[in-house]
RODO-2510 file (C-alpha; in nm, 4 decimals, decimal comma):
residues 347
     n   res          X          Y          Z
     1     m     1,1426    -1,2994    -1,7402
     2     t     1,2114    -1,1992    -1,3805
     3     v     1,3396    -0,8427    -1,3472
     4     a     1,6194    -0,7774    -1,0989
     5     r     1,4938    -0,5701    -0,8068
     6     s     1,7787    -0,3223    -0,8585
     7     q     1,6408    -0,2522    -1,2079
     8     l     1,2760    -0,2483    -1,1096
     9     v     1,2858    -0,0161    -0,8071
    10     d     1,3867     0,3109    -0,9687
    11     l     1,2799     0,6362    -0,8052
    12     e     1,3325     0,8233    -1,1306
    13     i     1,0549     0,6101    -1,2843
    14     t     0,8076     0,5921    -0,9945
    15     r     0,7787     0,5932    -0,6167
    16     y     0,4809     0,3538    -0,6130
    17     y     0,5161    -0,0261    -0,5979
    18     h     0,2496    -0,2942    -0,5654
    19     c     0,4050    -0,5761    -0,3614
    20     i     0,2532    -0,9248    -0,3536
    21     s     0,3721    -1,2052    -0,1291
    22     r     0,2317    -1,5568    -0,1186
    23     c     0,2414    -1,8309     0,1409
    24     v     0,4438    -2,1364     0,0370
    25     r     0,2574    -2,3725    -0,1963
    26     r    -0,0241    -2,1110    -0,1842
    27     a    -0,1375    -2,2901     0,1304
    28     f    -0,4066    -2,1167     0,3378
    29     l    -0,1681    -2,0428     0,6253
    30     c    -0,3660    -1,7299     0,7182
    31     g    -0,7079    -1,8906     0,6790
    32     e    -0,9023    -2,1940     0,7963
    33     g    -0,8744    -2,1215     1,1666
    34     f    -0,5667    -1,8995     1,1403
    35     e    -0,7439    -1,5745     1,0484
    36     h    -0,5919    -1,4065     1,3570
    37     r    -0,2615    -1,4012     1,1679
    38     k    -0,4122    -1,1412     0,9370
    39     a    -0,4458    -0,9100     1,2383
    40     w    -0,0775    -0,9718     1,3151
    41     i     0,0148    -0,8589     0,9634
    42     e    -0,2119    -0,5531     0,9831
    43     e    -0,0585    -0,4449     1,3154
    44     r     0,2907    -0,4983     1,1786
    45     l     0,2115    -0,2870     0,8714
    46     e     0,1038     0,0013     1,0920
    47     l     0,4239    -0,0264     1,2964
    48     l     0,6428    -0,0265     0,9862
    49     a     0,4536     0,2637     0,8268
    50     g     0,5293     0,4684     1,1377
    51     n     0,9028     0,3946     1,1337
    52     f     1,0159     0,3427     0,7732
    53     a     1,0471     0,6138     0,5099
    54     v     0,7866     0,4120     0,3205
    55     s     0,4159     0,5002     0,3106
    56     v     0,1489     0,2301     0,2971
    57     c    -0,1135     0,3410     0,0431
    58     g    -0,3244     0,0262     0,0405
    59     f    -0,3311    -0,3366     0,1504
    60     s    -0,5404    -0,6502     0,1615
    61     i    -0,4536    -0,9645     0,3549
    62     m    -0,5977    -1,2833     0,2115
    63     d    -0,5873    -1,6460     0,3284
    64     n    -0,2778    -1,7360     0,1277
    65     h    -0,1258    -1,4084     0,0100
    66     l    -0,1072    -1,0364     0,0788
    67     h    -0,1031    -0,7171    -0,1266
    68     v     0,0690    -0,3962    -0,0151
    69     l     0,0850    -0,0749    -0,2169
    70     c     0,3933     0,1169    -0,1035
    71     r     0,5261     0,4620    -0,1800
    72     l     0,8935     0,5293    -0,1239
    73     e     0,9754     0,8620     0,0425
    74     p     1,3206     0,9705    -0,0809
    75     g     1,5002     1,2236     0,1340
    76     v     1,2821     1,1729     0,4413
    77     a     1,5271     0,9430     0,6215
    78     e     1,8124     1,1840     0,5517
    79     r     1,6374     1,4446     0,7676
    80     w     1,6180     1,2151     1,0701
    81     t     1,8697     1,2694     1,3463
    82     d     2,0970     0,9792     1,4396
    83     e     1,8886     0,9277     1,7539
    84     e     1,5668     0,9095     1,5473
    85     v     1,7239     0,6461     1,3224
    86     i     1,8242     0,4268     1,6171
    87     r     1,4870     0,4658     1,7901
    88     r     1,3024     0,3751     1,4704
    89     w     1,5247     0,0732     1,4172
    90     i     1,4753    -0,0684     1,7669
    91     a     1,0997    -0,0074     1,7339
    92     v     1,1075    -0,2410     1,4326
    93     y     1,3682    -0,4817     1,5715
    94     p     1,3727    -0,4568     1,9545
    95     p     1,7011    -0,6013     2,0864
    96     r     1,6390    -0,9084     2,3032
    97     t     1,8555    -0,7760     2,5841
    98     l     1,6975    -0,4287     2,5922
    99     d     1,4244    -0,3429     2,8427
   100     v     1,2163    -0,1234     2,6097
   101     d     0,9843    -0,0257     2,8974
   102     d     1,2649     0,1536     3,0867
   103     p     1,3220     0,4992     2,9285
   104     k     1,6600     0,5481     3,0977
   105     v     1,7917     0,2142     2,9760
   106     v     1,6615     0,2841     2,6253
   107     q     1,8287     0,6270     2,6202
   108     m     2,1604     0,4752     2,7273
   109     w     2,1283     0,2161     2,4509
   110     v     2,0449     0,4817     2,1909
   111     d     2,3363     0,7043     2,2997
   112     h     2,5742     0,4091     2,2721
   113     e     2,4498     0,3061     1,9270
   114     c     2,4721     0,6650     1,7970
   115     q     2,8485     0,6534     1,8490
   116     d     2,8780     0,4010     1,5671
   117     a     2,8366     0,6196     1,2557
   118     a     2,8622     0,3246     1,0163
   119     k     2,5807     0,1414     1,1941
   120     v     2,3587     0,4498     1,1936
   121     s     2,4222     0,4942     0,8208
   122     r     2,3384     0,1295     0,7570
   123     y     2,0117     0,1514     0,9508
   124     r     1,9203     0,4768     0,7751
   125     e     1,9586     0,3068     0,4353
   126     r     1,7547     0,0056     0,5419
   127     l     1,4709     0,2195     0,6766
   128     q     1,4099     0,3647     0,3301
   129     d     1,4540     0,0440     0,1322
   130     l     1,1544    -0,1466    -0,0111
   131     g     1,3262    -0,4841     0,0243
   132     w     1,3967    -0,4242     0,3921
   133     f     1,0399    -0,3056     0,4439
   134     m     0,9037    -0,6336     0,3077
   135     k     1,1617    -0,8343     0,4994
   136     a     1,0673    -0,6548     0,8230
   137     l     0,7015    -0,7275     0,7491
   138     k     0,7275    -1,0960     0,6663
   139     e     1,0080    -1,2487     0,8724
   140     p     0,8732    -1,1795     1,2245
   141     l     0,5277    -1,3028     1,1242
   142     a     0,6740    -1,6235     0,9821
   143     r     0,8521    -1,6873     1,3123
   144     m     0,5324    -1,6226     1,5103
   145     a     0,3340    -1,8608     1,2885
   146     n     0,5997    -2,1331     1,3096
   147     k     0,6084    -2,0998     1,6865
   148     e     0,2299    -2,1308     1,6996
   149     d     0,2429    -2,4403     1,4758
   150     d     0,5450    -2,5800     1,6646
   151     c     0,7330    -2,6305     1,3410
   152     k     1,0237    -2,5029     1,1351
   153     g     1,0482    -2,4100     0,7709
   154     t     0,9477    -2,1487     0,5175
   155     f     0,6192    -1,9637     0,5584
   156     w     0,6386    -1,7206     0,2647
   157     e     0,7616    -1,7749    -0,0885
   158     s     1,1188    -1,6504    -0,0943
   159     r     1,0739    -1,3691    -0,3467
   160     y     0,7906    -1,1204    -0,3317
   161     k     0,6591    -0,9728    -0,6553
   162     s     0,6703    -0,5972    -0,7023
   163     i     0,4956    -0,4095    -0,9818
   164     a     0,6027    -0,0532    -1,0593
   165     i     0,2966     0,1743    -1,0967
   166     l     0,3571     0,4224    -1,3768
   167     d     0,0651     0,6677    -1,3983
   168     d    -0,2258     0,8121    -1,1978
   169     e    -0,4973     0,5921    -1,3451
   170     a    -0,2868     0,2807    -1,2865
   171     l    -0,2315     0,3987    -0,9287
   172     l    -0,6027     0,4407    -0,8617
   173     a    -0,6847     0,1106    -1,0348
   174     t    -0,4248    -0,0662    -0,8194
   175     c    -0,5763     0,0825    -0,5020
   176     a    -0,9242    -0,0334    -0,6037
   177     y    -0,8002    -0,3751    -0,7133
   178     i    -0,6260    -0,4340    -0,3793
   179     d    -0,9286    -0,3216    -0,1773
   180     l    -1,1671    -0,5312    -0,3884
   181     n    -0,9753    -0,8582    -0,3507
   182     p    -1,2092    -0,9934    -0,0778
   183     v    -1,5171    -0,8968    -0,2837
   184     a    -1,3773    -1,0699    -0,5932
   185     a    -1,2970    -1,3781    -0,3811
   186     g    -1,6498    -1,3867    -0,2395
   187     i    -1,5285    -1,3219     0,1159
   188     a    -1,7155    -0,9913     0,1552
   189     a    -2,0347    -0,8525     0,0042
   190     t    -1,9236    -0,4883     0,0047
   191     p    -1,5812    -0,3168     0,0036
   192     e    -1,6193    -0,1368     0,3387
   193     k    -1,6985    -0,4703     0,5071
   194     s    -1,3955    -0,6442     0,3577
   195     p    -1,1824    -0,7672     0,6495
   196     h    -0,8166    -0,6706     0,6731
   197     t    -0,8151    -0,4181     0,3896
   198     s    -0,7150    -0,0535     0,3634
   199     v    -1,0650     0,0512     0,2518
   200     k    -1,2137    -0,0942     0,5713
   201     q    -0,9437     0,0785     0,7770
   202     r    -1,0184     0,4132     0,6132
   203     a    -1,3970     0,3788     0,6570
   204     e    -1,3617     0,2755     1,0237
   205     h    -1,1270     0,5656     1,0934
   206     a    -1,3870     0,8052     0,9503
   207     r    -1,6547     0,6578     1,1778
   208     e    -1,4318     0,6614     1,4864
   209     s    -1,3376     1,0229     1,4139
   210     g    -1,7053     1,1167     1,3983
   211     a    -1,6408     1,2279     1,0431
   212     i    -1,9106     1,0435     0,8497
   213     g    -2,1173     1,3613     0,8134
   214     k    -1,8085     1,5454     0,6946
   215     v    -1,7421     1,2724     0,4385
   216     r    -2,0944     1,3294     0,3065
   217     q    -2,0237     1,7017     0,2868
   218     a    -1,7149     1,6244     0,0818
   219     t    -1,9218     1,4030    -0,1470
   220     g    -2,1541     1,6966    -0,2004
   221     k    -1,8547     1,9024    -0,3144
   222     s    -1,8592     2,1223    -0,0040
   223     v    -1,5203     2,2953     0,0122
   224     a    -1,5376     2,2983     0,3918
   225     g    -1,6268     1,9287     0,3998
   226     a    -1,3416     1,8330     0,1674
   227     k    -1,0959     2,0373     0,3746
   228     i    -1,2068     1,8771     0,7022
   229     e    -1,1893     1,5333     0,5440
   230     g    -0,8329     1,6053     0,4363
   231     e    -0,7507     1,6918     0,7964
   232     f    -0,8767     1,3684     0,9507
   233     e    -0,7022     1,1655     0,6800
   234     q    -0,3801     1,3211     0,8070
   235     s    -0,4374     1,1587     1,1469
   236     h    -0,4545     0,8032     1,0109
   237     w    -0,1495     0,5808     0,9624
   238     l    -0,2335     0,4999     0,6000
   239     c    -0,1120     0,7421     0,3343
   240     p    -0,3817     1,0082     0,2747
   241     l    -0,5773     0,9610    -0,0458
   242     q    -0,6303     1,3315    -0,1021
   243     d    -0,3263     1,5423    -0,1807
   244     v    -0,4527     1,8780    -0,0523
   245     q    -0,1429     2,0853     0,0100
   246     r     0,1585     1,8842    -0,0917
   247     a     0,4071     2,1517     0,0052
   248     a     0,2462     2,2564     0,3345
   249     k     0,4760     2,2200     0,6329
   250     g     0,3842     1,9447     0,8749
   251     r     0,1387     1,7780     0,6371
   252     r     0,1842     1,4369     0,4863
   253     e     0,1728     1,4140     0,1100
   254     g    -0,1411     1,2529    -0,0275
   255     m    -0,1759     1,0290    -0,3298
   256     l    -0,3845     1,2183    -0,5859
   257     p    -0,5112     1,5794    -0,5997
   258     g    -0,8878     1,6011    -0,5594
   259     l    -0,9329     1,2367    -0,4563
   260     s    -1,1346     1,2614    -0,1354
   261     l    -1,2146     0,9570     0,0768
   262     a    -1,5819     1,0013    -0,0108
   263     s    -1,5017     0,9978    -0,3836
   264     y    -1,2837     0,6911    -0,3460
   265     l    -1,5481     0,5011    -0,1493
   266     e    -1,8041     0,5781    -0,4201
   267     l    -1,5637     0,4643    -0,6924
   268     v    -1,4819     0,1360    -0,5159
   269     d    -1,8500     0,0686    -0,4416
   270     w    -1,9471     0,1356    -0,8054
   271     t    -1,6638    -0,0910    -0,9283
   272     a    -1,7724    -0,3673    -0,6892
   273     r    -2,1254    -0,3523    -0,8315
   274     l    -1,9852    -0,3836    -1,1834
   275     w    -1,7890    -0,6892    -1,0757
   276     r    -2,0753    -0,8600    -0,8926
   277     q    -2,3725    -0,7501    -1,1019
   278     g    -2,2251    -0,6478    -1,4348
   279     k    -2,3936    -0,3082    -1,4220
   280     a    -2,4257    -0,0066    -1,1934
   281     r    -2,5421     0,3524    -1,2143
   282     m    -2,2518     0,5952    -1,2219
   283     s    -2,2750     0,8893    -0,9834
   284     t    -2,1622     1,2374    -1,0813
   285     e    -1,8751     1,1976    -0,8332
   286     v    -1,7424     0,8858    -1,0088
   287     a    -1,7937     1,0513    -1,3486
   288     g    -1,5828     1,3426    -1,2222
   289     i    -1,2996     1,1064    -1,1281
   290     m    -1,3046     0,9511    -1,4766
   291     e    -1,2941     1,2974    -1,6318
   292     r    -1,0002     1,4120    -1,4171
   293     l    -0,8066     1,0967    -1,5082
   294     g    -0,8805     1,1477    -1,8758
   295     t    -1,0377     0,8045    -1,9079
   296     s    -1,3873     0,6617    -1,9532
   297     a    -1,6180     0,4301    -1,7619
   298     e    -1,5782     0,1712    -2,0386
   299     f    -1,1976     0,1671    -2,0111
   300     w    -1,2167     0,1544    -1,6300
   301     e    -1,4708    -0,1298    -1,6314
   302     s    -1,2701    -0,3328    -1,8808
   303     r    -0,9465    -0,2772    -1,6898
   304     m    -1,0896    -0,3621    -1,3482
   305     k    -1,2711    -0,6746    -1,4689
   306     k    -0,9499    -0,7975    -1,6267
   307     l    -0,7530    -0,7202    -1,3104
   308     l    -1,0025    -0,8831    -1,0749
   309     g    -1,0426    -1,1827    -1,3027
   310     k    -0,6727    -1,2720    -1,2944
   311     s    -0,5436    -1,5398    -1,0577
   312     r    -0,1935    -1,3972    -1,0878
   313     l    -0,0570    -1,0672    -1,2167
   314     l     0,2240    -1,1030    -1,4697
   315     g     0,4705    -0,8344    -1,5713
   316     s     0,6712    -0,5958    -1,3573
   317     y     0,5042    -0,2693    -1,4625
   318     f     0,1494    -0,1381    -1,4705
   319     a     0,0571     0,1535    -1,6950
   320     t    -0,2640     0,2643    -1,8601
   321     r    -0,0728     0,4487    -2,1319
   322     s     0,1450     0,2721    -2,3875
   323     d     0,3893     0,5643    -2,4098
   324     r     0,4945     0,5057    -2,0467
   325     l     0,5725     0,1415    -2,1244
   326     k     0,7742     0,2426    -2,4303
   327     e     0,9639     0,4923    -2,2146
   328     i     1,0572     0,2170    -1,9662
   329     a     1,1620    -0,0205    -2,2436
   330     t     1,3910     0,2462    -2,3907
   331     r     1,5339     0,3162    -2,0462
   332     r     1,6102    -0,0532    -1,9923
   333     g     1,7453    -0,1017    -2,3442
   334     v     1,4917    -0,3677    -2,4419
   335     h     1,2346    -0,3969    -2,7197
   336     h     0,9331    -0,3910    -2,4844
   337     v     0,8230    -0,4508    -2,1263
   338     d     0,5129    -0,6444    -2,0269
   339     n     0,2168    -0,4674    -1,8731
   340     a     0,0947    -0,6448    -1,5582
   341     v    -0,2653    -0,6139    -1,6777
   342     g    -0,1806    -0,6926    -2,0378
   343     g    -0,3047    -0,5159    -2,3488
   344     l    -0,5028    -0,2432    -2,1708
   345     a    -0,2741     0,0546    -2,2181
   346     s    -0,4030     0,3290    -2,4453
   347     g    -0,1918     0,5483    -2,6677
***
């Protein structure tokens, strides 16, 4: 049964949502000669991440669908000034009559819009709303594609699917699943070479920052290396993996404590080998991740193979612990809720 978005997106339950949107009829509207549209989507994601109170934690853009892992940032938009709200809104939706390259004209426009308190309030709400984030991602790209094809009509399926992520292991599994989509589809041989994915973005940013050696230091459990790695993650538009100092002023919140980029790359590479070869040697780094999550390699392997083997994820929640699913069912007043991965939640 489809869950109303108003029931599903609940900040008291989780801030993390795995959003999936498919092209109409599952047609390869971003493949078969139209791969450049994937770059459009990637560029748009970066723009939205810089202007919405929504962090992009992971993504993969396939030929006929896309995955985006979002984290809602409650309270952030409330701290923006009215001018910041208007500037963010016109960055996402530039008015046709506004010359955005003329600073004086833009300032006059912003000053005028700030006088309308109701409009500012409306924009502020939209800039922290998951539905508006997805709308702002998909609609402009559909128009660009239709213009290129010289046609009219629907590009995306009308409703995107969102799965609420309920615990840390489910969060990490979702990240890996999203990044491994091209490997599972046979598009890429290794995760870091997977086109139009967050893992490729993160690896390229490390190279461009001259931080590969520092990533290796972090892998070797060097405190200095891990700290430096946390710093260069802060400079990338994707949400940092490592949550180093959540409360530190001026720093963006990361996803999981102790999850360095180096550790994540090792985990994704090891998981890819399991998927492609059925076996792989586990490094001490990956073993450490399993230990911190309170899980085992066997549970992880079973969960990831089931995830990557599915053609479509069912259910509106993803948890690795059955008690979290029971908690949600009680909250919604129903007997049970379906797990998106099905039958893989432990007690």
